C-alpha positions in Angstrom: 0.0 0.0 0.0 1.3 3.4 -0.9 1.9 5.9 1.9 -0.3 9.0 1.8 1.3 12.3 0.9 0.9 13.4 4.6 2.9 10.4 5.9 5.6 10.9 3.3 5.9 14.6 4.3 6.0 13.5 8.0 8.9 11.1 7.4 10.8 13.6 5.3 10.5 16.2 8.1 11.6 13.7 10.8 14.7 12.7 8.7 15.6 16.3 8.0 15.4 17.4 11.6 17.4 14.3 12.7 20.1 15.1 10.2 20.2 18.8 11.2 20.4 17.9 14.9 23.6 15.8 14.5 25.3 17.8 11.8 24.6 21.5 12.2 27.0 24.0 13.5 24.7 27.0 13.5 20.8 27.3 13.3 19.0 30.6 12.8 15.2 31.0 12.5 13.9 34.2 10.8 11.1 35.3 13.1 9.2 37.1 10.3 9.4 34.5 7.5 9.9 31.3 9.5 12.8 30.4 7.3 15.4 28.1 8.9 19.0 28.9 8.0 21.4 26.0 8.8 25.2 26.0 8.7 26.5 22.4 8.6 29.7 21.2 10.2 32.4 19.9 7.8 32.6 16.1 7.9 35.7 14.0 6.8 33.7 12.4 4.0 32.0 15.5 2.8 32.6 17.0 -0.7 32.3 20.4 1.0 35.1 19.7 3.4 37.0 22.8 2.6 34.1 25.2 2.9 34.5 27.7 5.7 32.0 28.1 8.5 31.1 31.8 8.3 30.3 32.0 12.0 33.5 30.8 13.6 35.9 31.3 10.6 37.9 28.2 11.3 39.7 27.2 8.1 42.0 24.3 9.2 41.6 21.7 11.9 43.7 18.6 12.1 43.9 16.4 15.2 47.4 15.0 14.2 46.3 11.7 15.8 47.8 9.4 13.1 49.1 9.3 9.5 45.5 8.8 8.4 44.3 11.9 10.4 47.1 14.0 9.1 46.0 13.1 5.5 42.3 13.7 6.4 41.7 17.0 8.1 38.5 17.5 9.9 38.2 21.0 8.4 40.3 22.5 5.6 43.0 21.0 3.3 44.7 17.7 4.1 48.3 17.4 5.2 51.2 15.4 3.8 52.9 12.9 6.1 56.6 12.3 5.4 57.6 10.5 8.6 57.8 10.8 12.4 55.7 8.9 14.9 52.6 9.3 17.1 52.4 9.1 20.9 49.8 9.9 23.5 48.9 13.6 23.2 46.8 16.2 24.9 43.8 14.8 23.1 44.1 11.3 21.7 47.5 11.0 20.0 50.0 13.7 19.0 52.7 14.0 16.3 56.3 13.5 17.5 59.0 14.9 15.3 62.0 13.0 13.9 65.4 14.1 15.2 67.1 13.6 11.9 64.5 15.3 9.5 62.6 18.5 9.5 59.1 19.3 8.2 57.7 15.8 8.3 54.1 17.1 8.2 53.2 19.7 5.6 50.0 21.6 4.8 49.1 24.0 2.0 49.4 27.6 3.1 46.0 28.6 1.7 44.2 28.6 5.2 46.5 31.5 6.3 44.9 34.8 5.7 47.9 37.2 5.6 45.8 40.2 6.9 44.2 38.7 9.9 44.1 35.3 11.7 45.3 32.9 14.4 47.3 29.7 14.5 46.9 27.6 17.6 48.0 24.2 18.8 49.3 22.2 21.8 53.0 21.3 22.1 55.2 19.5 24.5 59.0 19.7 24.9 61.1 17.3 26.9 64.8 17.3 27.7 65.4 21.0 26.9 68.4 22.9 28.3 68.1 25.7 30.8 68.9 28.7 28.6 67.3 28.9 25.2 70.1 28.8 22.5 70.4 31.2 19.7 68.6 30.1 16.6 65.2 28.3 16.5 65.3 25.7 19.2 62.9 24.4 18.2 60.8 26.0 15.4 57.3 24.6 16.2 55.6 25.8 13.0 56.6 27.9 10.0 54.9 29.0 6.8 57.7 29.4 4.2 58.8 28.5 0.7 61.8 26.8 -0.7 63.8 30.0 -0.5 63.3 30.1 3.3 61.1 33.2 3.1 59.4 32.6 6.4 56.3 34.8 6.4 54.8 33.2 9.6 56.8 31.3 12.2 56.6 30.3 15.9 59.8 29.3 17.6 61.9 29.4 20.8 65.0 31.4 20.2 67.7 33.0 22.3 68.2 35.7 19.5 65.9 35.8 16.5 68.1 38.3 14.7 65.6 41.1 15.3 66.5 41.8 18.9 63.9 39.4 20.4 64.4 36.4 22.7 62.3 33.8 24.4 59.2 32.6 22.6 59.4 34.4 19.2 57.2 34.8 16.2 56.8 36.5 12.9 53.6 37.5 11.1 53.0 38.6 7.5 56.8 38.8 7.1 56.4 42.3 8.7 56.1 42.0 12.5 58.7 40.2 14.7 57.8 39.7 18.3 59.3 37.9 21.3 59.1 37.7 25.1 61.6 40.5 25.4 65.2 41.6 24.4 67.6 38.8 23.4 70.2 39.8 26.0 67.8 38.7 28.9 69.1 35.1 28.3 65.7 33.6 28.6 65.3 30.1 30.0 62.5 27.7 29.0 61.1 27.9 32.5 60.8 31.7 32.1 58.3 31.1 29.3 56.6 27.9 30.4 56.8 28.1 34.2 57.9 25.2 36.4 56.1 22.6 34.2 58.4 23.0 31.2 58.0 19.4 30.1 54.2 19.3 30.2 51.7 20.2 27.4 51.2 23.9 26.8 48.9 25.7 24.4 50.5 28.1 21.9 48.9 30.7 19.6 50.1 33.3 17.1 47.5 36.1 16.5 47.8 38.8 13.9 45.8 41.7 12.4 47.4 44.1 9.9 45.1 46.9 11.2 45.8 46.2 14.9 44.7 43.8 17.6 41.9 45.6 19.4 42.2 43.6 22.7 45.9 44.5 23.1 45.9 48.1 21.9 49.1 50.2 21.6 52.6 48.9 22.4 56.2 50.1 22.0 57.2 49.1 18.4 60.8 49.3 17.1 61.1 50.1 13.4 64.0 49.0 11.1 65.9 52.2 12.1 65.6 51.3 15.8 63.2 54.1 16.5 60.5 53.3 19.1 56.9 54.5 18.6 53.6 53.7 20.3 51.6 51.8 17.7 48.7 49.4 17.6 50.0 45.8 18.2 49.7 43.9 15.0 50.9 40.4 16.1 51.3 38.6 19.4 52.1 35.2 21.0 49.9 33.6 23.6 50.8 30.6 25.8 48.2 28.9 27.9 45.8 31.7 27.1 48.1 34.5 28.3 49.9 37.1 26.3 53.6 36.3 26.1 54.8 39.0 23.7 56.7 41.8 25.4 58.7 43.3 22.5 57.9 44.1 18.9 59.9 45.1 15.8 58.2 46.0 12.5 59.2 46.5 8.9 56.2 48.8 8.4 55.0 47.1 5.2 51.9 45.2 4.2 51.4 41.7 5.5 51.8 38.9 2.9 52.1 35.2 2.7 55.2 34.0 0.7 54.6 32.8 -2.8 54.8 29.0 -3.0 54.8 28.6 0.8 53.8 25.6 2.8 52.9 25.2 6.5 55.5 22.9 8.1 55.6 21.4 11.6 58.7 21.1 13.8 62.0 22.3 12.4 65.5 22.7 13.9 65.0 19.6 16.0 68.6 18.6 15.5 70.1 21.4 17.7 69.7 19.5 20.9 70.6 16.1 22.3 68.5 13.4 20.5 68.6 11.1 23.5 66.7 13.5 25.7 65.1 16.1 23.5 61.6 15.5 22.1 59.1 17.8 20.4 55.4 16.9 20.1 52.4 18.8 18.5 48.7 18.2 18.9 45.4 19.6 17.6 46.4 22.2 15.0 43.8 24.9 14.2 43.9 28.0 12.0 41.3 30.8 12.1 40.7 33.8 9.8 40.1 36.3 12.6 42.1 37.7 15.5 41.1 35.1 18.1 42.5 36.1 21.5 40.2 34.2 23.8 41.5 30.7 24.3 39.2 29.6 27.1 38.0 26.9 24.6 41.5 25.3 24.4 40.5 22.5 26.7 38.0 21.3 24.2 39.4 19.4 21.3 
Protein backbone atom coordinates (compact mmCIF):
# COMPACT_ATOMS: atom_id res chain seq x y z
CA UNK A 1 0.00 0.00 0.00
CA UNK A 2 1.32 3.44 -0.91
CA UNK A 3 1.85 5.89 1.90
CA UNK A 4 -0.26 9.01 1.79
CA UNK A 5 1.31 12.31 0.93
CA UNK A 6 0.90 13.40 4.58
CA UNK A 7 2.90 10.40 5.86
CA UNK A 8 5.63 10.95 3.28
CA UNK A 9 5.90 14.56 4.32
CA UNK A 10 6.02 13.54 7.98
CA UNK A 11 8.90 11.09 7.43
CA UNK A 12 10.76 13.64 5.33
CA UNK A 13 10.51 16.22 8.13
CA UNK A 14 11.62 13.73 10.80
CA UNK A 15 14.65 12.68 8.73
CA UNK A 16 15.59 16.30 7.99
CA UNK A 17 15.41 17.39 11.62
CA UNK A 18 17.37 14.31 12.71
CA UNK A 19 20.12 15.13 10.20
CA UNK A 20 20.23 18.78 11.24
CA UNK A 21 20.41 17.87 14.93
CA UNK A 22 23.56 15.80 14.45
CA UNK A 23 25.29 17.79 11.75
CA UNK A 24 24.58 21.46 12.24
CA UNK A 25 27.00 24.04 13.55
CA UNK A 26 24.66 26.99 13.55
CA UNK A 27 20.85 27.33 13.26
CA UNK A 28 19.00 30.59 12.79
CA UNK A 29 15.22 31.04 12.45
CA UNK A 30 13.90 34.18 10.81
CA UNK A 31 11.07 35.28 13.09
CA UNK A 32 9.21 37.06 10.32
CA UNK A 33 9.39 34.48 7.54
CA UNK A 34 9.89 31.30 9.55
CA UNK A 35 12.80 30.35 7.26
CA UNK A 36 15.38 28.12 8.94
CA UNK A 37 19.01 28.86 8.04
CA UNK A 38 21.40 26.04 8.84
CA UNK A 39 25.22 26.00 8.68
CA UNK A 40 26.47 22.42 8.60
CA UNK A 41 29.71 21.22 10.16
CA UNK A 42 32.35 19.87 7.84
CA UNK A 43 32.65 16.11 7.86
CA UNK A 44 35.65 14.03 6.76
CA UNK A 45 33.68 12.36 3.96
CA UNK A 46 31.95 15.50 2.79
CA UNK A 47 32.55 16.95 -0.66
CA UNK A 48 32.27 20.40 0.96
CA UNK A 49 35.11 19.67 3.38
CA UNK A 50 37.02 22.82 2.57
CA UNK A 51 34.07 25.17 2.93
CA UNK A 52 34.53 27.69 5.72
CA UNK A 53 32.00 28.09 8.50
CA UNK A 54 31.06 31.77 8.34
CA UNK A 55 30.28 31.97 12.04
CA UNK A 56 33.54 30.80 13.61
CA UNK A 57 35.89 31.33 10.63
CA UNK A 58 37.94 28.20 11.28
CA UNK A 59 39.69 27.16 8.08
CA UNK A 60 41.97 24.32 9.19
CA UNK A 61 41.58 21.73 11.93
CA UNK A 62 43.73 18.62 12.07
CA UNK A 63 43.91 16.41 15.15
CA UNK A 64 47.37 14.98 14.22
CA UNK A 65 46.30 11.68 15.78
CA UNK A 66 47.77 9.41 13.11
CA UNK A 67 49.05 9.31 9.55
CA UNK A 68 45.45 8.83 8.42
CA UNK A 69 44.28 11.87 10.39
CA UNK A 70 47.11 14.04 9.06
CA UNK A 71 46.00 13.14 5.54
CA UNK A 72 42.30 13.68 6.36
CA UNK A 73 41.75 17.04 8.08
CA UNK A 74 38.47 17.53 9.91
CA UNK A 75 38.25 20.99 8.38
CA UNK A 76 40.31 22.45 5.56
CA UNK A 77 43.01 20.99 3.32
CA UNK A 78 44.65 17.66 4.08
CA UNK A 79 48.26 17.38 5.18
CA UNK A 80 51.16 15.35 3.77
CA UNK A 81 52.92 12.91 6.09
CA UNK A 82 56.61 12.25 5.38
CA UNK A 83 57.61 10.51 8.60
CA UNK A 84 57.84 10.78 12.37
CA UNK A 85 55.68 8.93 14.85
CA UNK A 86 52.64 9.33 17.10
CA UNK A 87 52.43 9.10 20.88
CA UNK A 88 49.84 9.90 23.52
CA UNK A 89 48.92 13.57 23.18
CA UNK A 90 46.84 16.22 24.86
CA UNK A 91 43.81 14.80 23.05
CA UNK A 92 44.13 11.28 21.71
CA UNK A 93 47.52 11.00 20.00
CA UNK A 94 50.01 13.65 18.96
CA UNK A 95 52.71 13.96 16.31
CA UNK A 96 56.30 13.47 17.47
CA UNK A 97 59.04 14.92 15.30
CA UNK A 98 61.96 12.98 13.91
CA UNK A 99 65.35 14.12 15.21
CA UNK A 100 67.08 13.63 11.85
CA UNK A 101 64.53 15.26 9.52
CA UNK A 102 62.61 18.55 9.54
CA UNK A 103 59.15 19.34 8.20
CA UNK A 104 57.71 15.84 8.27
CA UNK A 105 54.14 17.14 8.22
CA UNK A 106 53.24 19.75 5.59
CA UNK A 107 49.98 21.57 4.79
CA UNK A 108 49.07 23.99 2.01
CA UNK A 109 49.38 27.61 3.13
CA UNK A 110 45.97 28.61 1.74
CA UNK A 111 44.23 28.61 5.17
CA UNK A 112 46.49 31.45 6.35
CA UNK A 113 44.89 34.82 5.68
CA UNK A 114 47.88 37.22 5.65
CA UNK A 115 45.85 40.20 6.87
CA UNK A 116 44.18 38.66 9.94
CA UNK A 117 44.13 35.31 11.67
CA UNK A 118 45.25 32.94 14.39
CA UNK A 119 47.27 29.72 14.49
CA UNK A 120 46.90 27.61 17.62
CA UNK A 121 48.02 24.17 18.79
CA UNK A 122 49.29 22.23 21.78
CA UNK A 123 52.99 21.35 22.07
CA UNK A 124 55.23 19.51 24.49
CA UNK A 125 59.02 19.69 24.90
CA UNK A 126 61.14 17.26 26.86
CA UNK A 127 64.84 17.27 27.68
CA UNK A 128 65.42 20.95 26.88
CA UNK A 129 68.40 22.85 28.28
CA UNK A 130 68.10 25.67 30.80
CA UNK A 131 68.92 28.66 28.60
CA UNK A 132 67.28 28.93 25.17
CA UNK A 133 70.08 28.78 22.55
CA UNK A 134 70.41 31.24 19.68
CA UNK A 135 68.56 30.10 16.61
CA UNK A 136 65.20 28.27 16.45
CA UNK A 137 65.29 25.66 19.22
CA UNK A 138 62.88 24.38 18.16
CA UNK A 139 60.78 25.96 15.45
CA UNK A 140 57.31 24.61 16.18
CA UNK A 141 55.61 25.84 13.00
CA UNK A 142 56.56 27.87 9.96
CA UNK A 143 54.93 29.03 6.76
CA UNK A 144 57.73 29.35 4.23
CA UNK A 145 58.81 28.54 0.69
CA UNK A 146 61.83 26.76 -0.73
CA UNK A 147 63.79 30.01 -0.53
CA UNK A 148 63.31 30.10 3.26
CA UNK A 149 61.08 33.18 3.10
CA UNK A 150 59.35 32.64 6.45
CA UNK A 151 56.25 34.83 6.45
CA UNK A 152 54.83 33.18 9.58
CA UNK A 153 56.83 31.35 12.24
CA UNK A 154 56.59 30.31 15.90
CA UNK A 155 59.83 29.31 17.62
CA UNK A 156 61.90 29.35 20.80
CA UNK A 157 65.00 31.44 20.18
CA UNK A 158 67.73 33.05 22.27
CA UNK A 159 68.16 35.69 19.54
CA UNK A 160 65.86 35.83 16.52
CA UNK A 161 68.06 38.31 14.66
CA UNK A 162 65.58 41.15 15.27
CA UNK A 163 66.45 41.79 18.90
CA UNK A 164 63.91 39.38 20.39
CA UNK A 165 64.40 36.39 22.67
CA UNK A 166 62.29 33.78 24.44
CA UNK A 167 59.23 32.58 22.57
CA UNK A 168 59.40 34.40 19.24
CA UNK A 169 57.19 34.76 16.18
CA UNK A 170 56.81 36.51 12.85
CA UNK A 171 53.57 37.47 11.12
CA UNK A 172 53.02 38.56 7.53
CA UNK A 173 56.79 38.85 7.13
CA UNK A 174 56.44 42.29 8.74
CA UNK A 175 56.10 41.96 12.51
CA UNK A 176 58.71 40.23 14.68
CA UNK A 177 57.77 39.66 18.30
CA UNK A 178 59.26 37.93 21.31
CA UNK A 179 59.10 37.71 25.07
CA UNK A 180 61.63 40.54 25.40
CA UNK A 181 65.16 41.60 24.43
CA UNK A 182 67.58 38.85 23.40
CA UNK A 183 70.16 39.81 26.04
CA UNK A 184 67.85 38.66 28.85
CA UNK A 185 69.13 35.08 28.31
CA UNK A 186 65.68 33.56 28.64
CA UNK A 187 65.27 30.05 29.99
CA UNK A 188 62.49 27.70 28.95
CA UNK A 189 61.05 27.95 32.45
CA UNK A 190 60.80 31.73 32.06
CA UNK A 191 58.31 31.07 29.29
CA UNK A 192 56.59 27.88 30.42
CA UNK A 193 56.84 28.08 34.20
CA UNK A 194 57.91 25.19 36.41
CA UNK A 195 56.12 22.64 34.17
CA UNK A 196 58.41 22.97 31.19
CA UNK A 197 57.99 19.36 30.08
CA UNK A 198 54.18 19.34 30.17
CA UNK A 199 51.66 20.17 27.44
CA UNK A 200 51.21 23.89 26.77
CA UNK A 201 48.88 25.74 24.43
CA UNK A 202 50.47 28.08 21.86
CA UNK A 203 48.86 30.70 19.62
CA UNK A 204 50.07 33.30 17.15
CA UNK A 205 47.54 36.07 16.52
CA UNK A 206 47.82 38.84 13.93
CA UNK A 207 45.83 41.67 12.42
CA UNK A 208 47.39 44.08 9.94
CA UNK A 209 45.07 46.85 11.20
CA UNK A 210 45.81 46.20 14.88
CA UNK A 211 44.66 43.76 17.56
CA UNK A 212 41.89 45.55 19.42
CA UNK A 213 42.19 43.65 22.70
CA UNK A 214 45.89 44.53 23.08
CA UNK A 215 45.92 48.13 21.89
CA UNK A 216 49.11 50.18 21.55
CA UNK A 217 52.59 48.88 22.39
CA UNK A 218 56.18 50.10 21.97
CA UNK A 219 57.20 49.13 18.44
CA UNK A 220 60.77 49.34 17.14
CA UNK A 221 61.15 50.13 13.43
CA UNK A 222 63.95 49.04 11.10
CA UNK A 223 65.94 52.16 12.07
CA UNK A 224 65.61 51.27 15.78
CA UNK A 225 63.21 54.12 16.48
CA UNK A 226 60.53 53.32 19.05
CA UNK A 227 56.94 54.47 18.63
CA UNK A 228 53.61 53.70 20.30
CA UNK A 229 51.56 51.81 17.72
CA UNK A 230 48.71 49.35 17.60
CA UNK A 231 49.97 45.84 18.22
CA UNK A 232 49.67 43.86 14.98
CA UNK A 233 50.93 40.43 16.10
CA UNK A 234 51.32 38.61 19.40
CA UNK A 235 52.07 35.24 20.96
CA UNK A 236 49.90 33.60 23.60
CA UNK A 237 50.83 30.62 25.76
CA UNK A 238 48.19 28.89 27.88
CA UNK A 239 45.77 31.69 27.09
CA UNK A 240 48.06 34.47 28.32
CA UNK A 241 49.89 37.12 26.30
CA UNK A 242 53.61 36.29 26.12
CA UNK A 243 54.78 38.96 23.68
CA UNK A 244 56.72 41.76 25.35
CA UNK A 245 58.73 43.28 22.49
CA UNK A 246 57.91 44.11 18.87
CA UNK A 247 59.89 45.09 15.78
CA UNK A 248 58.21 45.97 12.48
CA UNK A 249 59.16 46.47 8.85
CA UNK A 250 56.16 48.80 8.38
CA UNK A 251 55.00 47.09 5.21
CA UNK A 252 51.86 45.24 4.16
CA UNK A 253 51.35 41.73 5.45
CA UNK A 254 51.80 38.93 2.94
CA UNK A 255 52.14 35.17 2.67
CA UNK A 256 55.22 34.04 0.75
CA UNK A 257 54.59 32.75 -2.78
CA UNK A 258 54.78 28.99 -3.01
CA UNK A 259 54.84 28.65 0.76
CA UNK A 260 53.80 25.62 2.83
CA UNK A 261 52.90 25.18 6.49
CA UNK A 262 55.53 22.93 8.10
CA UNK A 263 55.62 21.41 11.60
CA UNK A 264 58.74 21.06 13.76
CA UNK A 265 62.05 22.32 12.37
CA UNK A 266 65.54 22.73 13.85
CA UNK A 267 64.99 19.65 15.96
CA UNK A 268 68.63 18.60 15.53
CA UNK A 269 70.06 21.42 17.65
CA UNK A 270 69.71 19.52 20.93
CA UNK A 271 70.58 16.09 22.33
CA UNK A 272 68.48 13.44 20.50
CA UNK A 273 68.64 11.07 23.48
CA UNK A 274 66.72 13.46 25.71
CA UNK A 275 65.08 16.10 23.54
CA UNK A 276 61.62 15.53 22.07
CA UNK A 277 59.07 17.81 20.40
CA UNK A 278 55.39 16.92 20.06
CA UNK A 279 52.45 18.84 18.54
CA UNK A 280 48.72 18.18 18.86
CA UNK A 281 45.43 19.58 17.57
CA UNK A 282 46.39 22.21 14.98
CA UNK A 283 43.78 24.91 14.21
CA UNK A 284 43.90 27.97 11.98
CA UNK A 285 41.33 30.76 12.08
CA UNK A 286 40.67 33.75 9.84
CA UNK A 287 40.09 36.26 12.60
CA UNK A 288 42.13 37.66 15.49
CA UNK A 289 41.15 35.10 18.08
CA UNK A 290 42.54 36.12 21.48
CA UNK A 291 40.19 34.24 23.81
CA UNK A 292 41.51 30.72 24.29
CA UNK A 293 39.21 29.57 27.07
CA UNK A 294 38.03 26.89 24.65
CA UNK A 295 41.50 25.31 24.41
CA UNK A 296 40.53 22.47 26.74
CA UNK A 297 37.95 21.28 24.24
CA UNK A 298 39.40 19.44 21.27
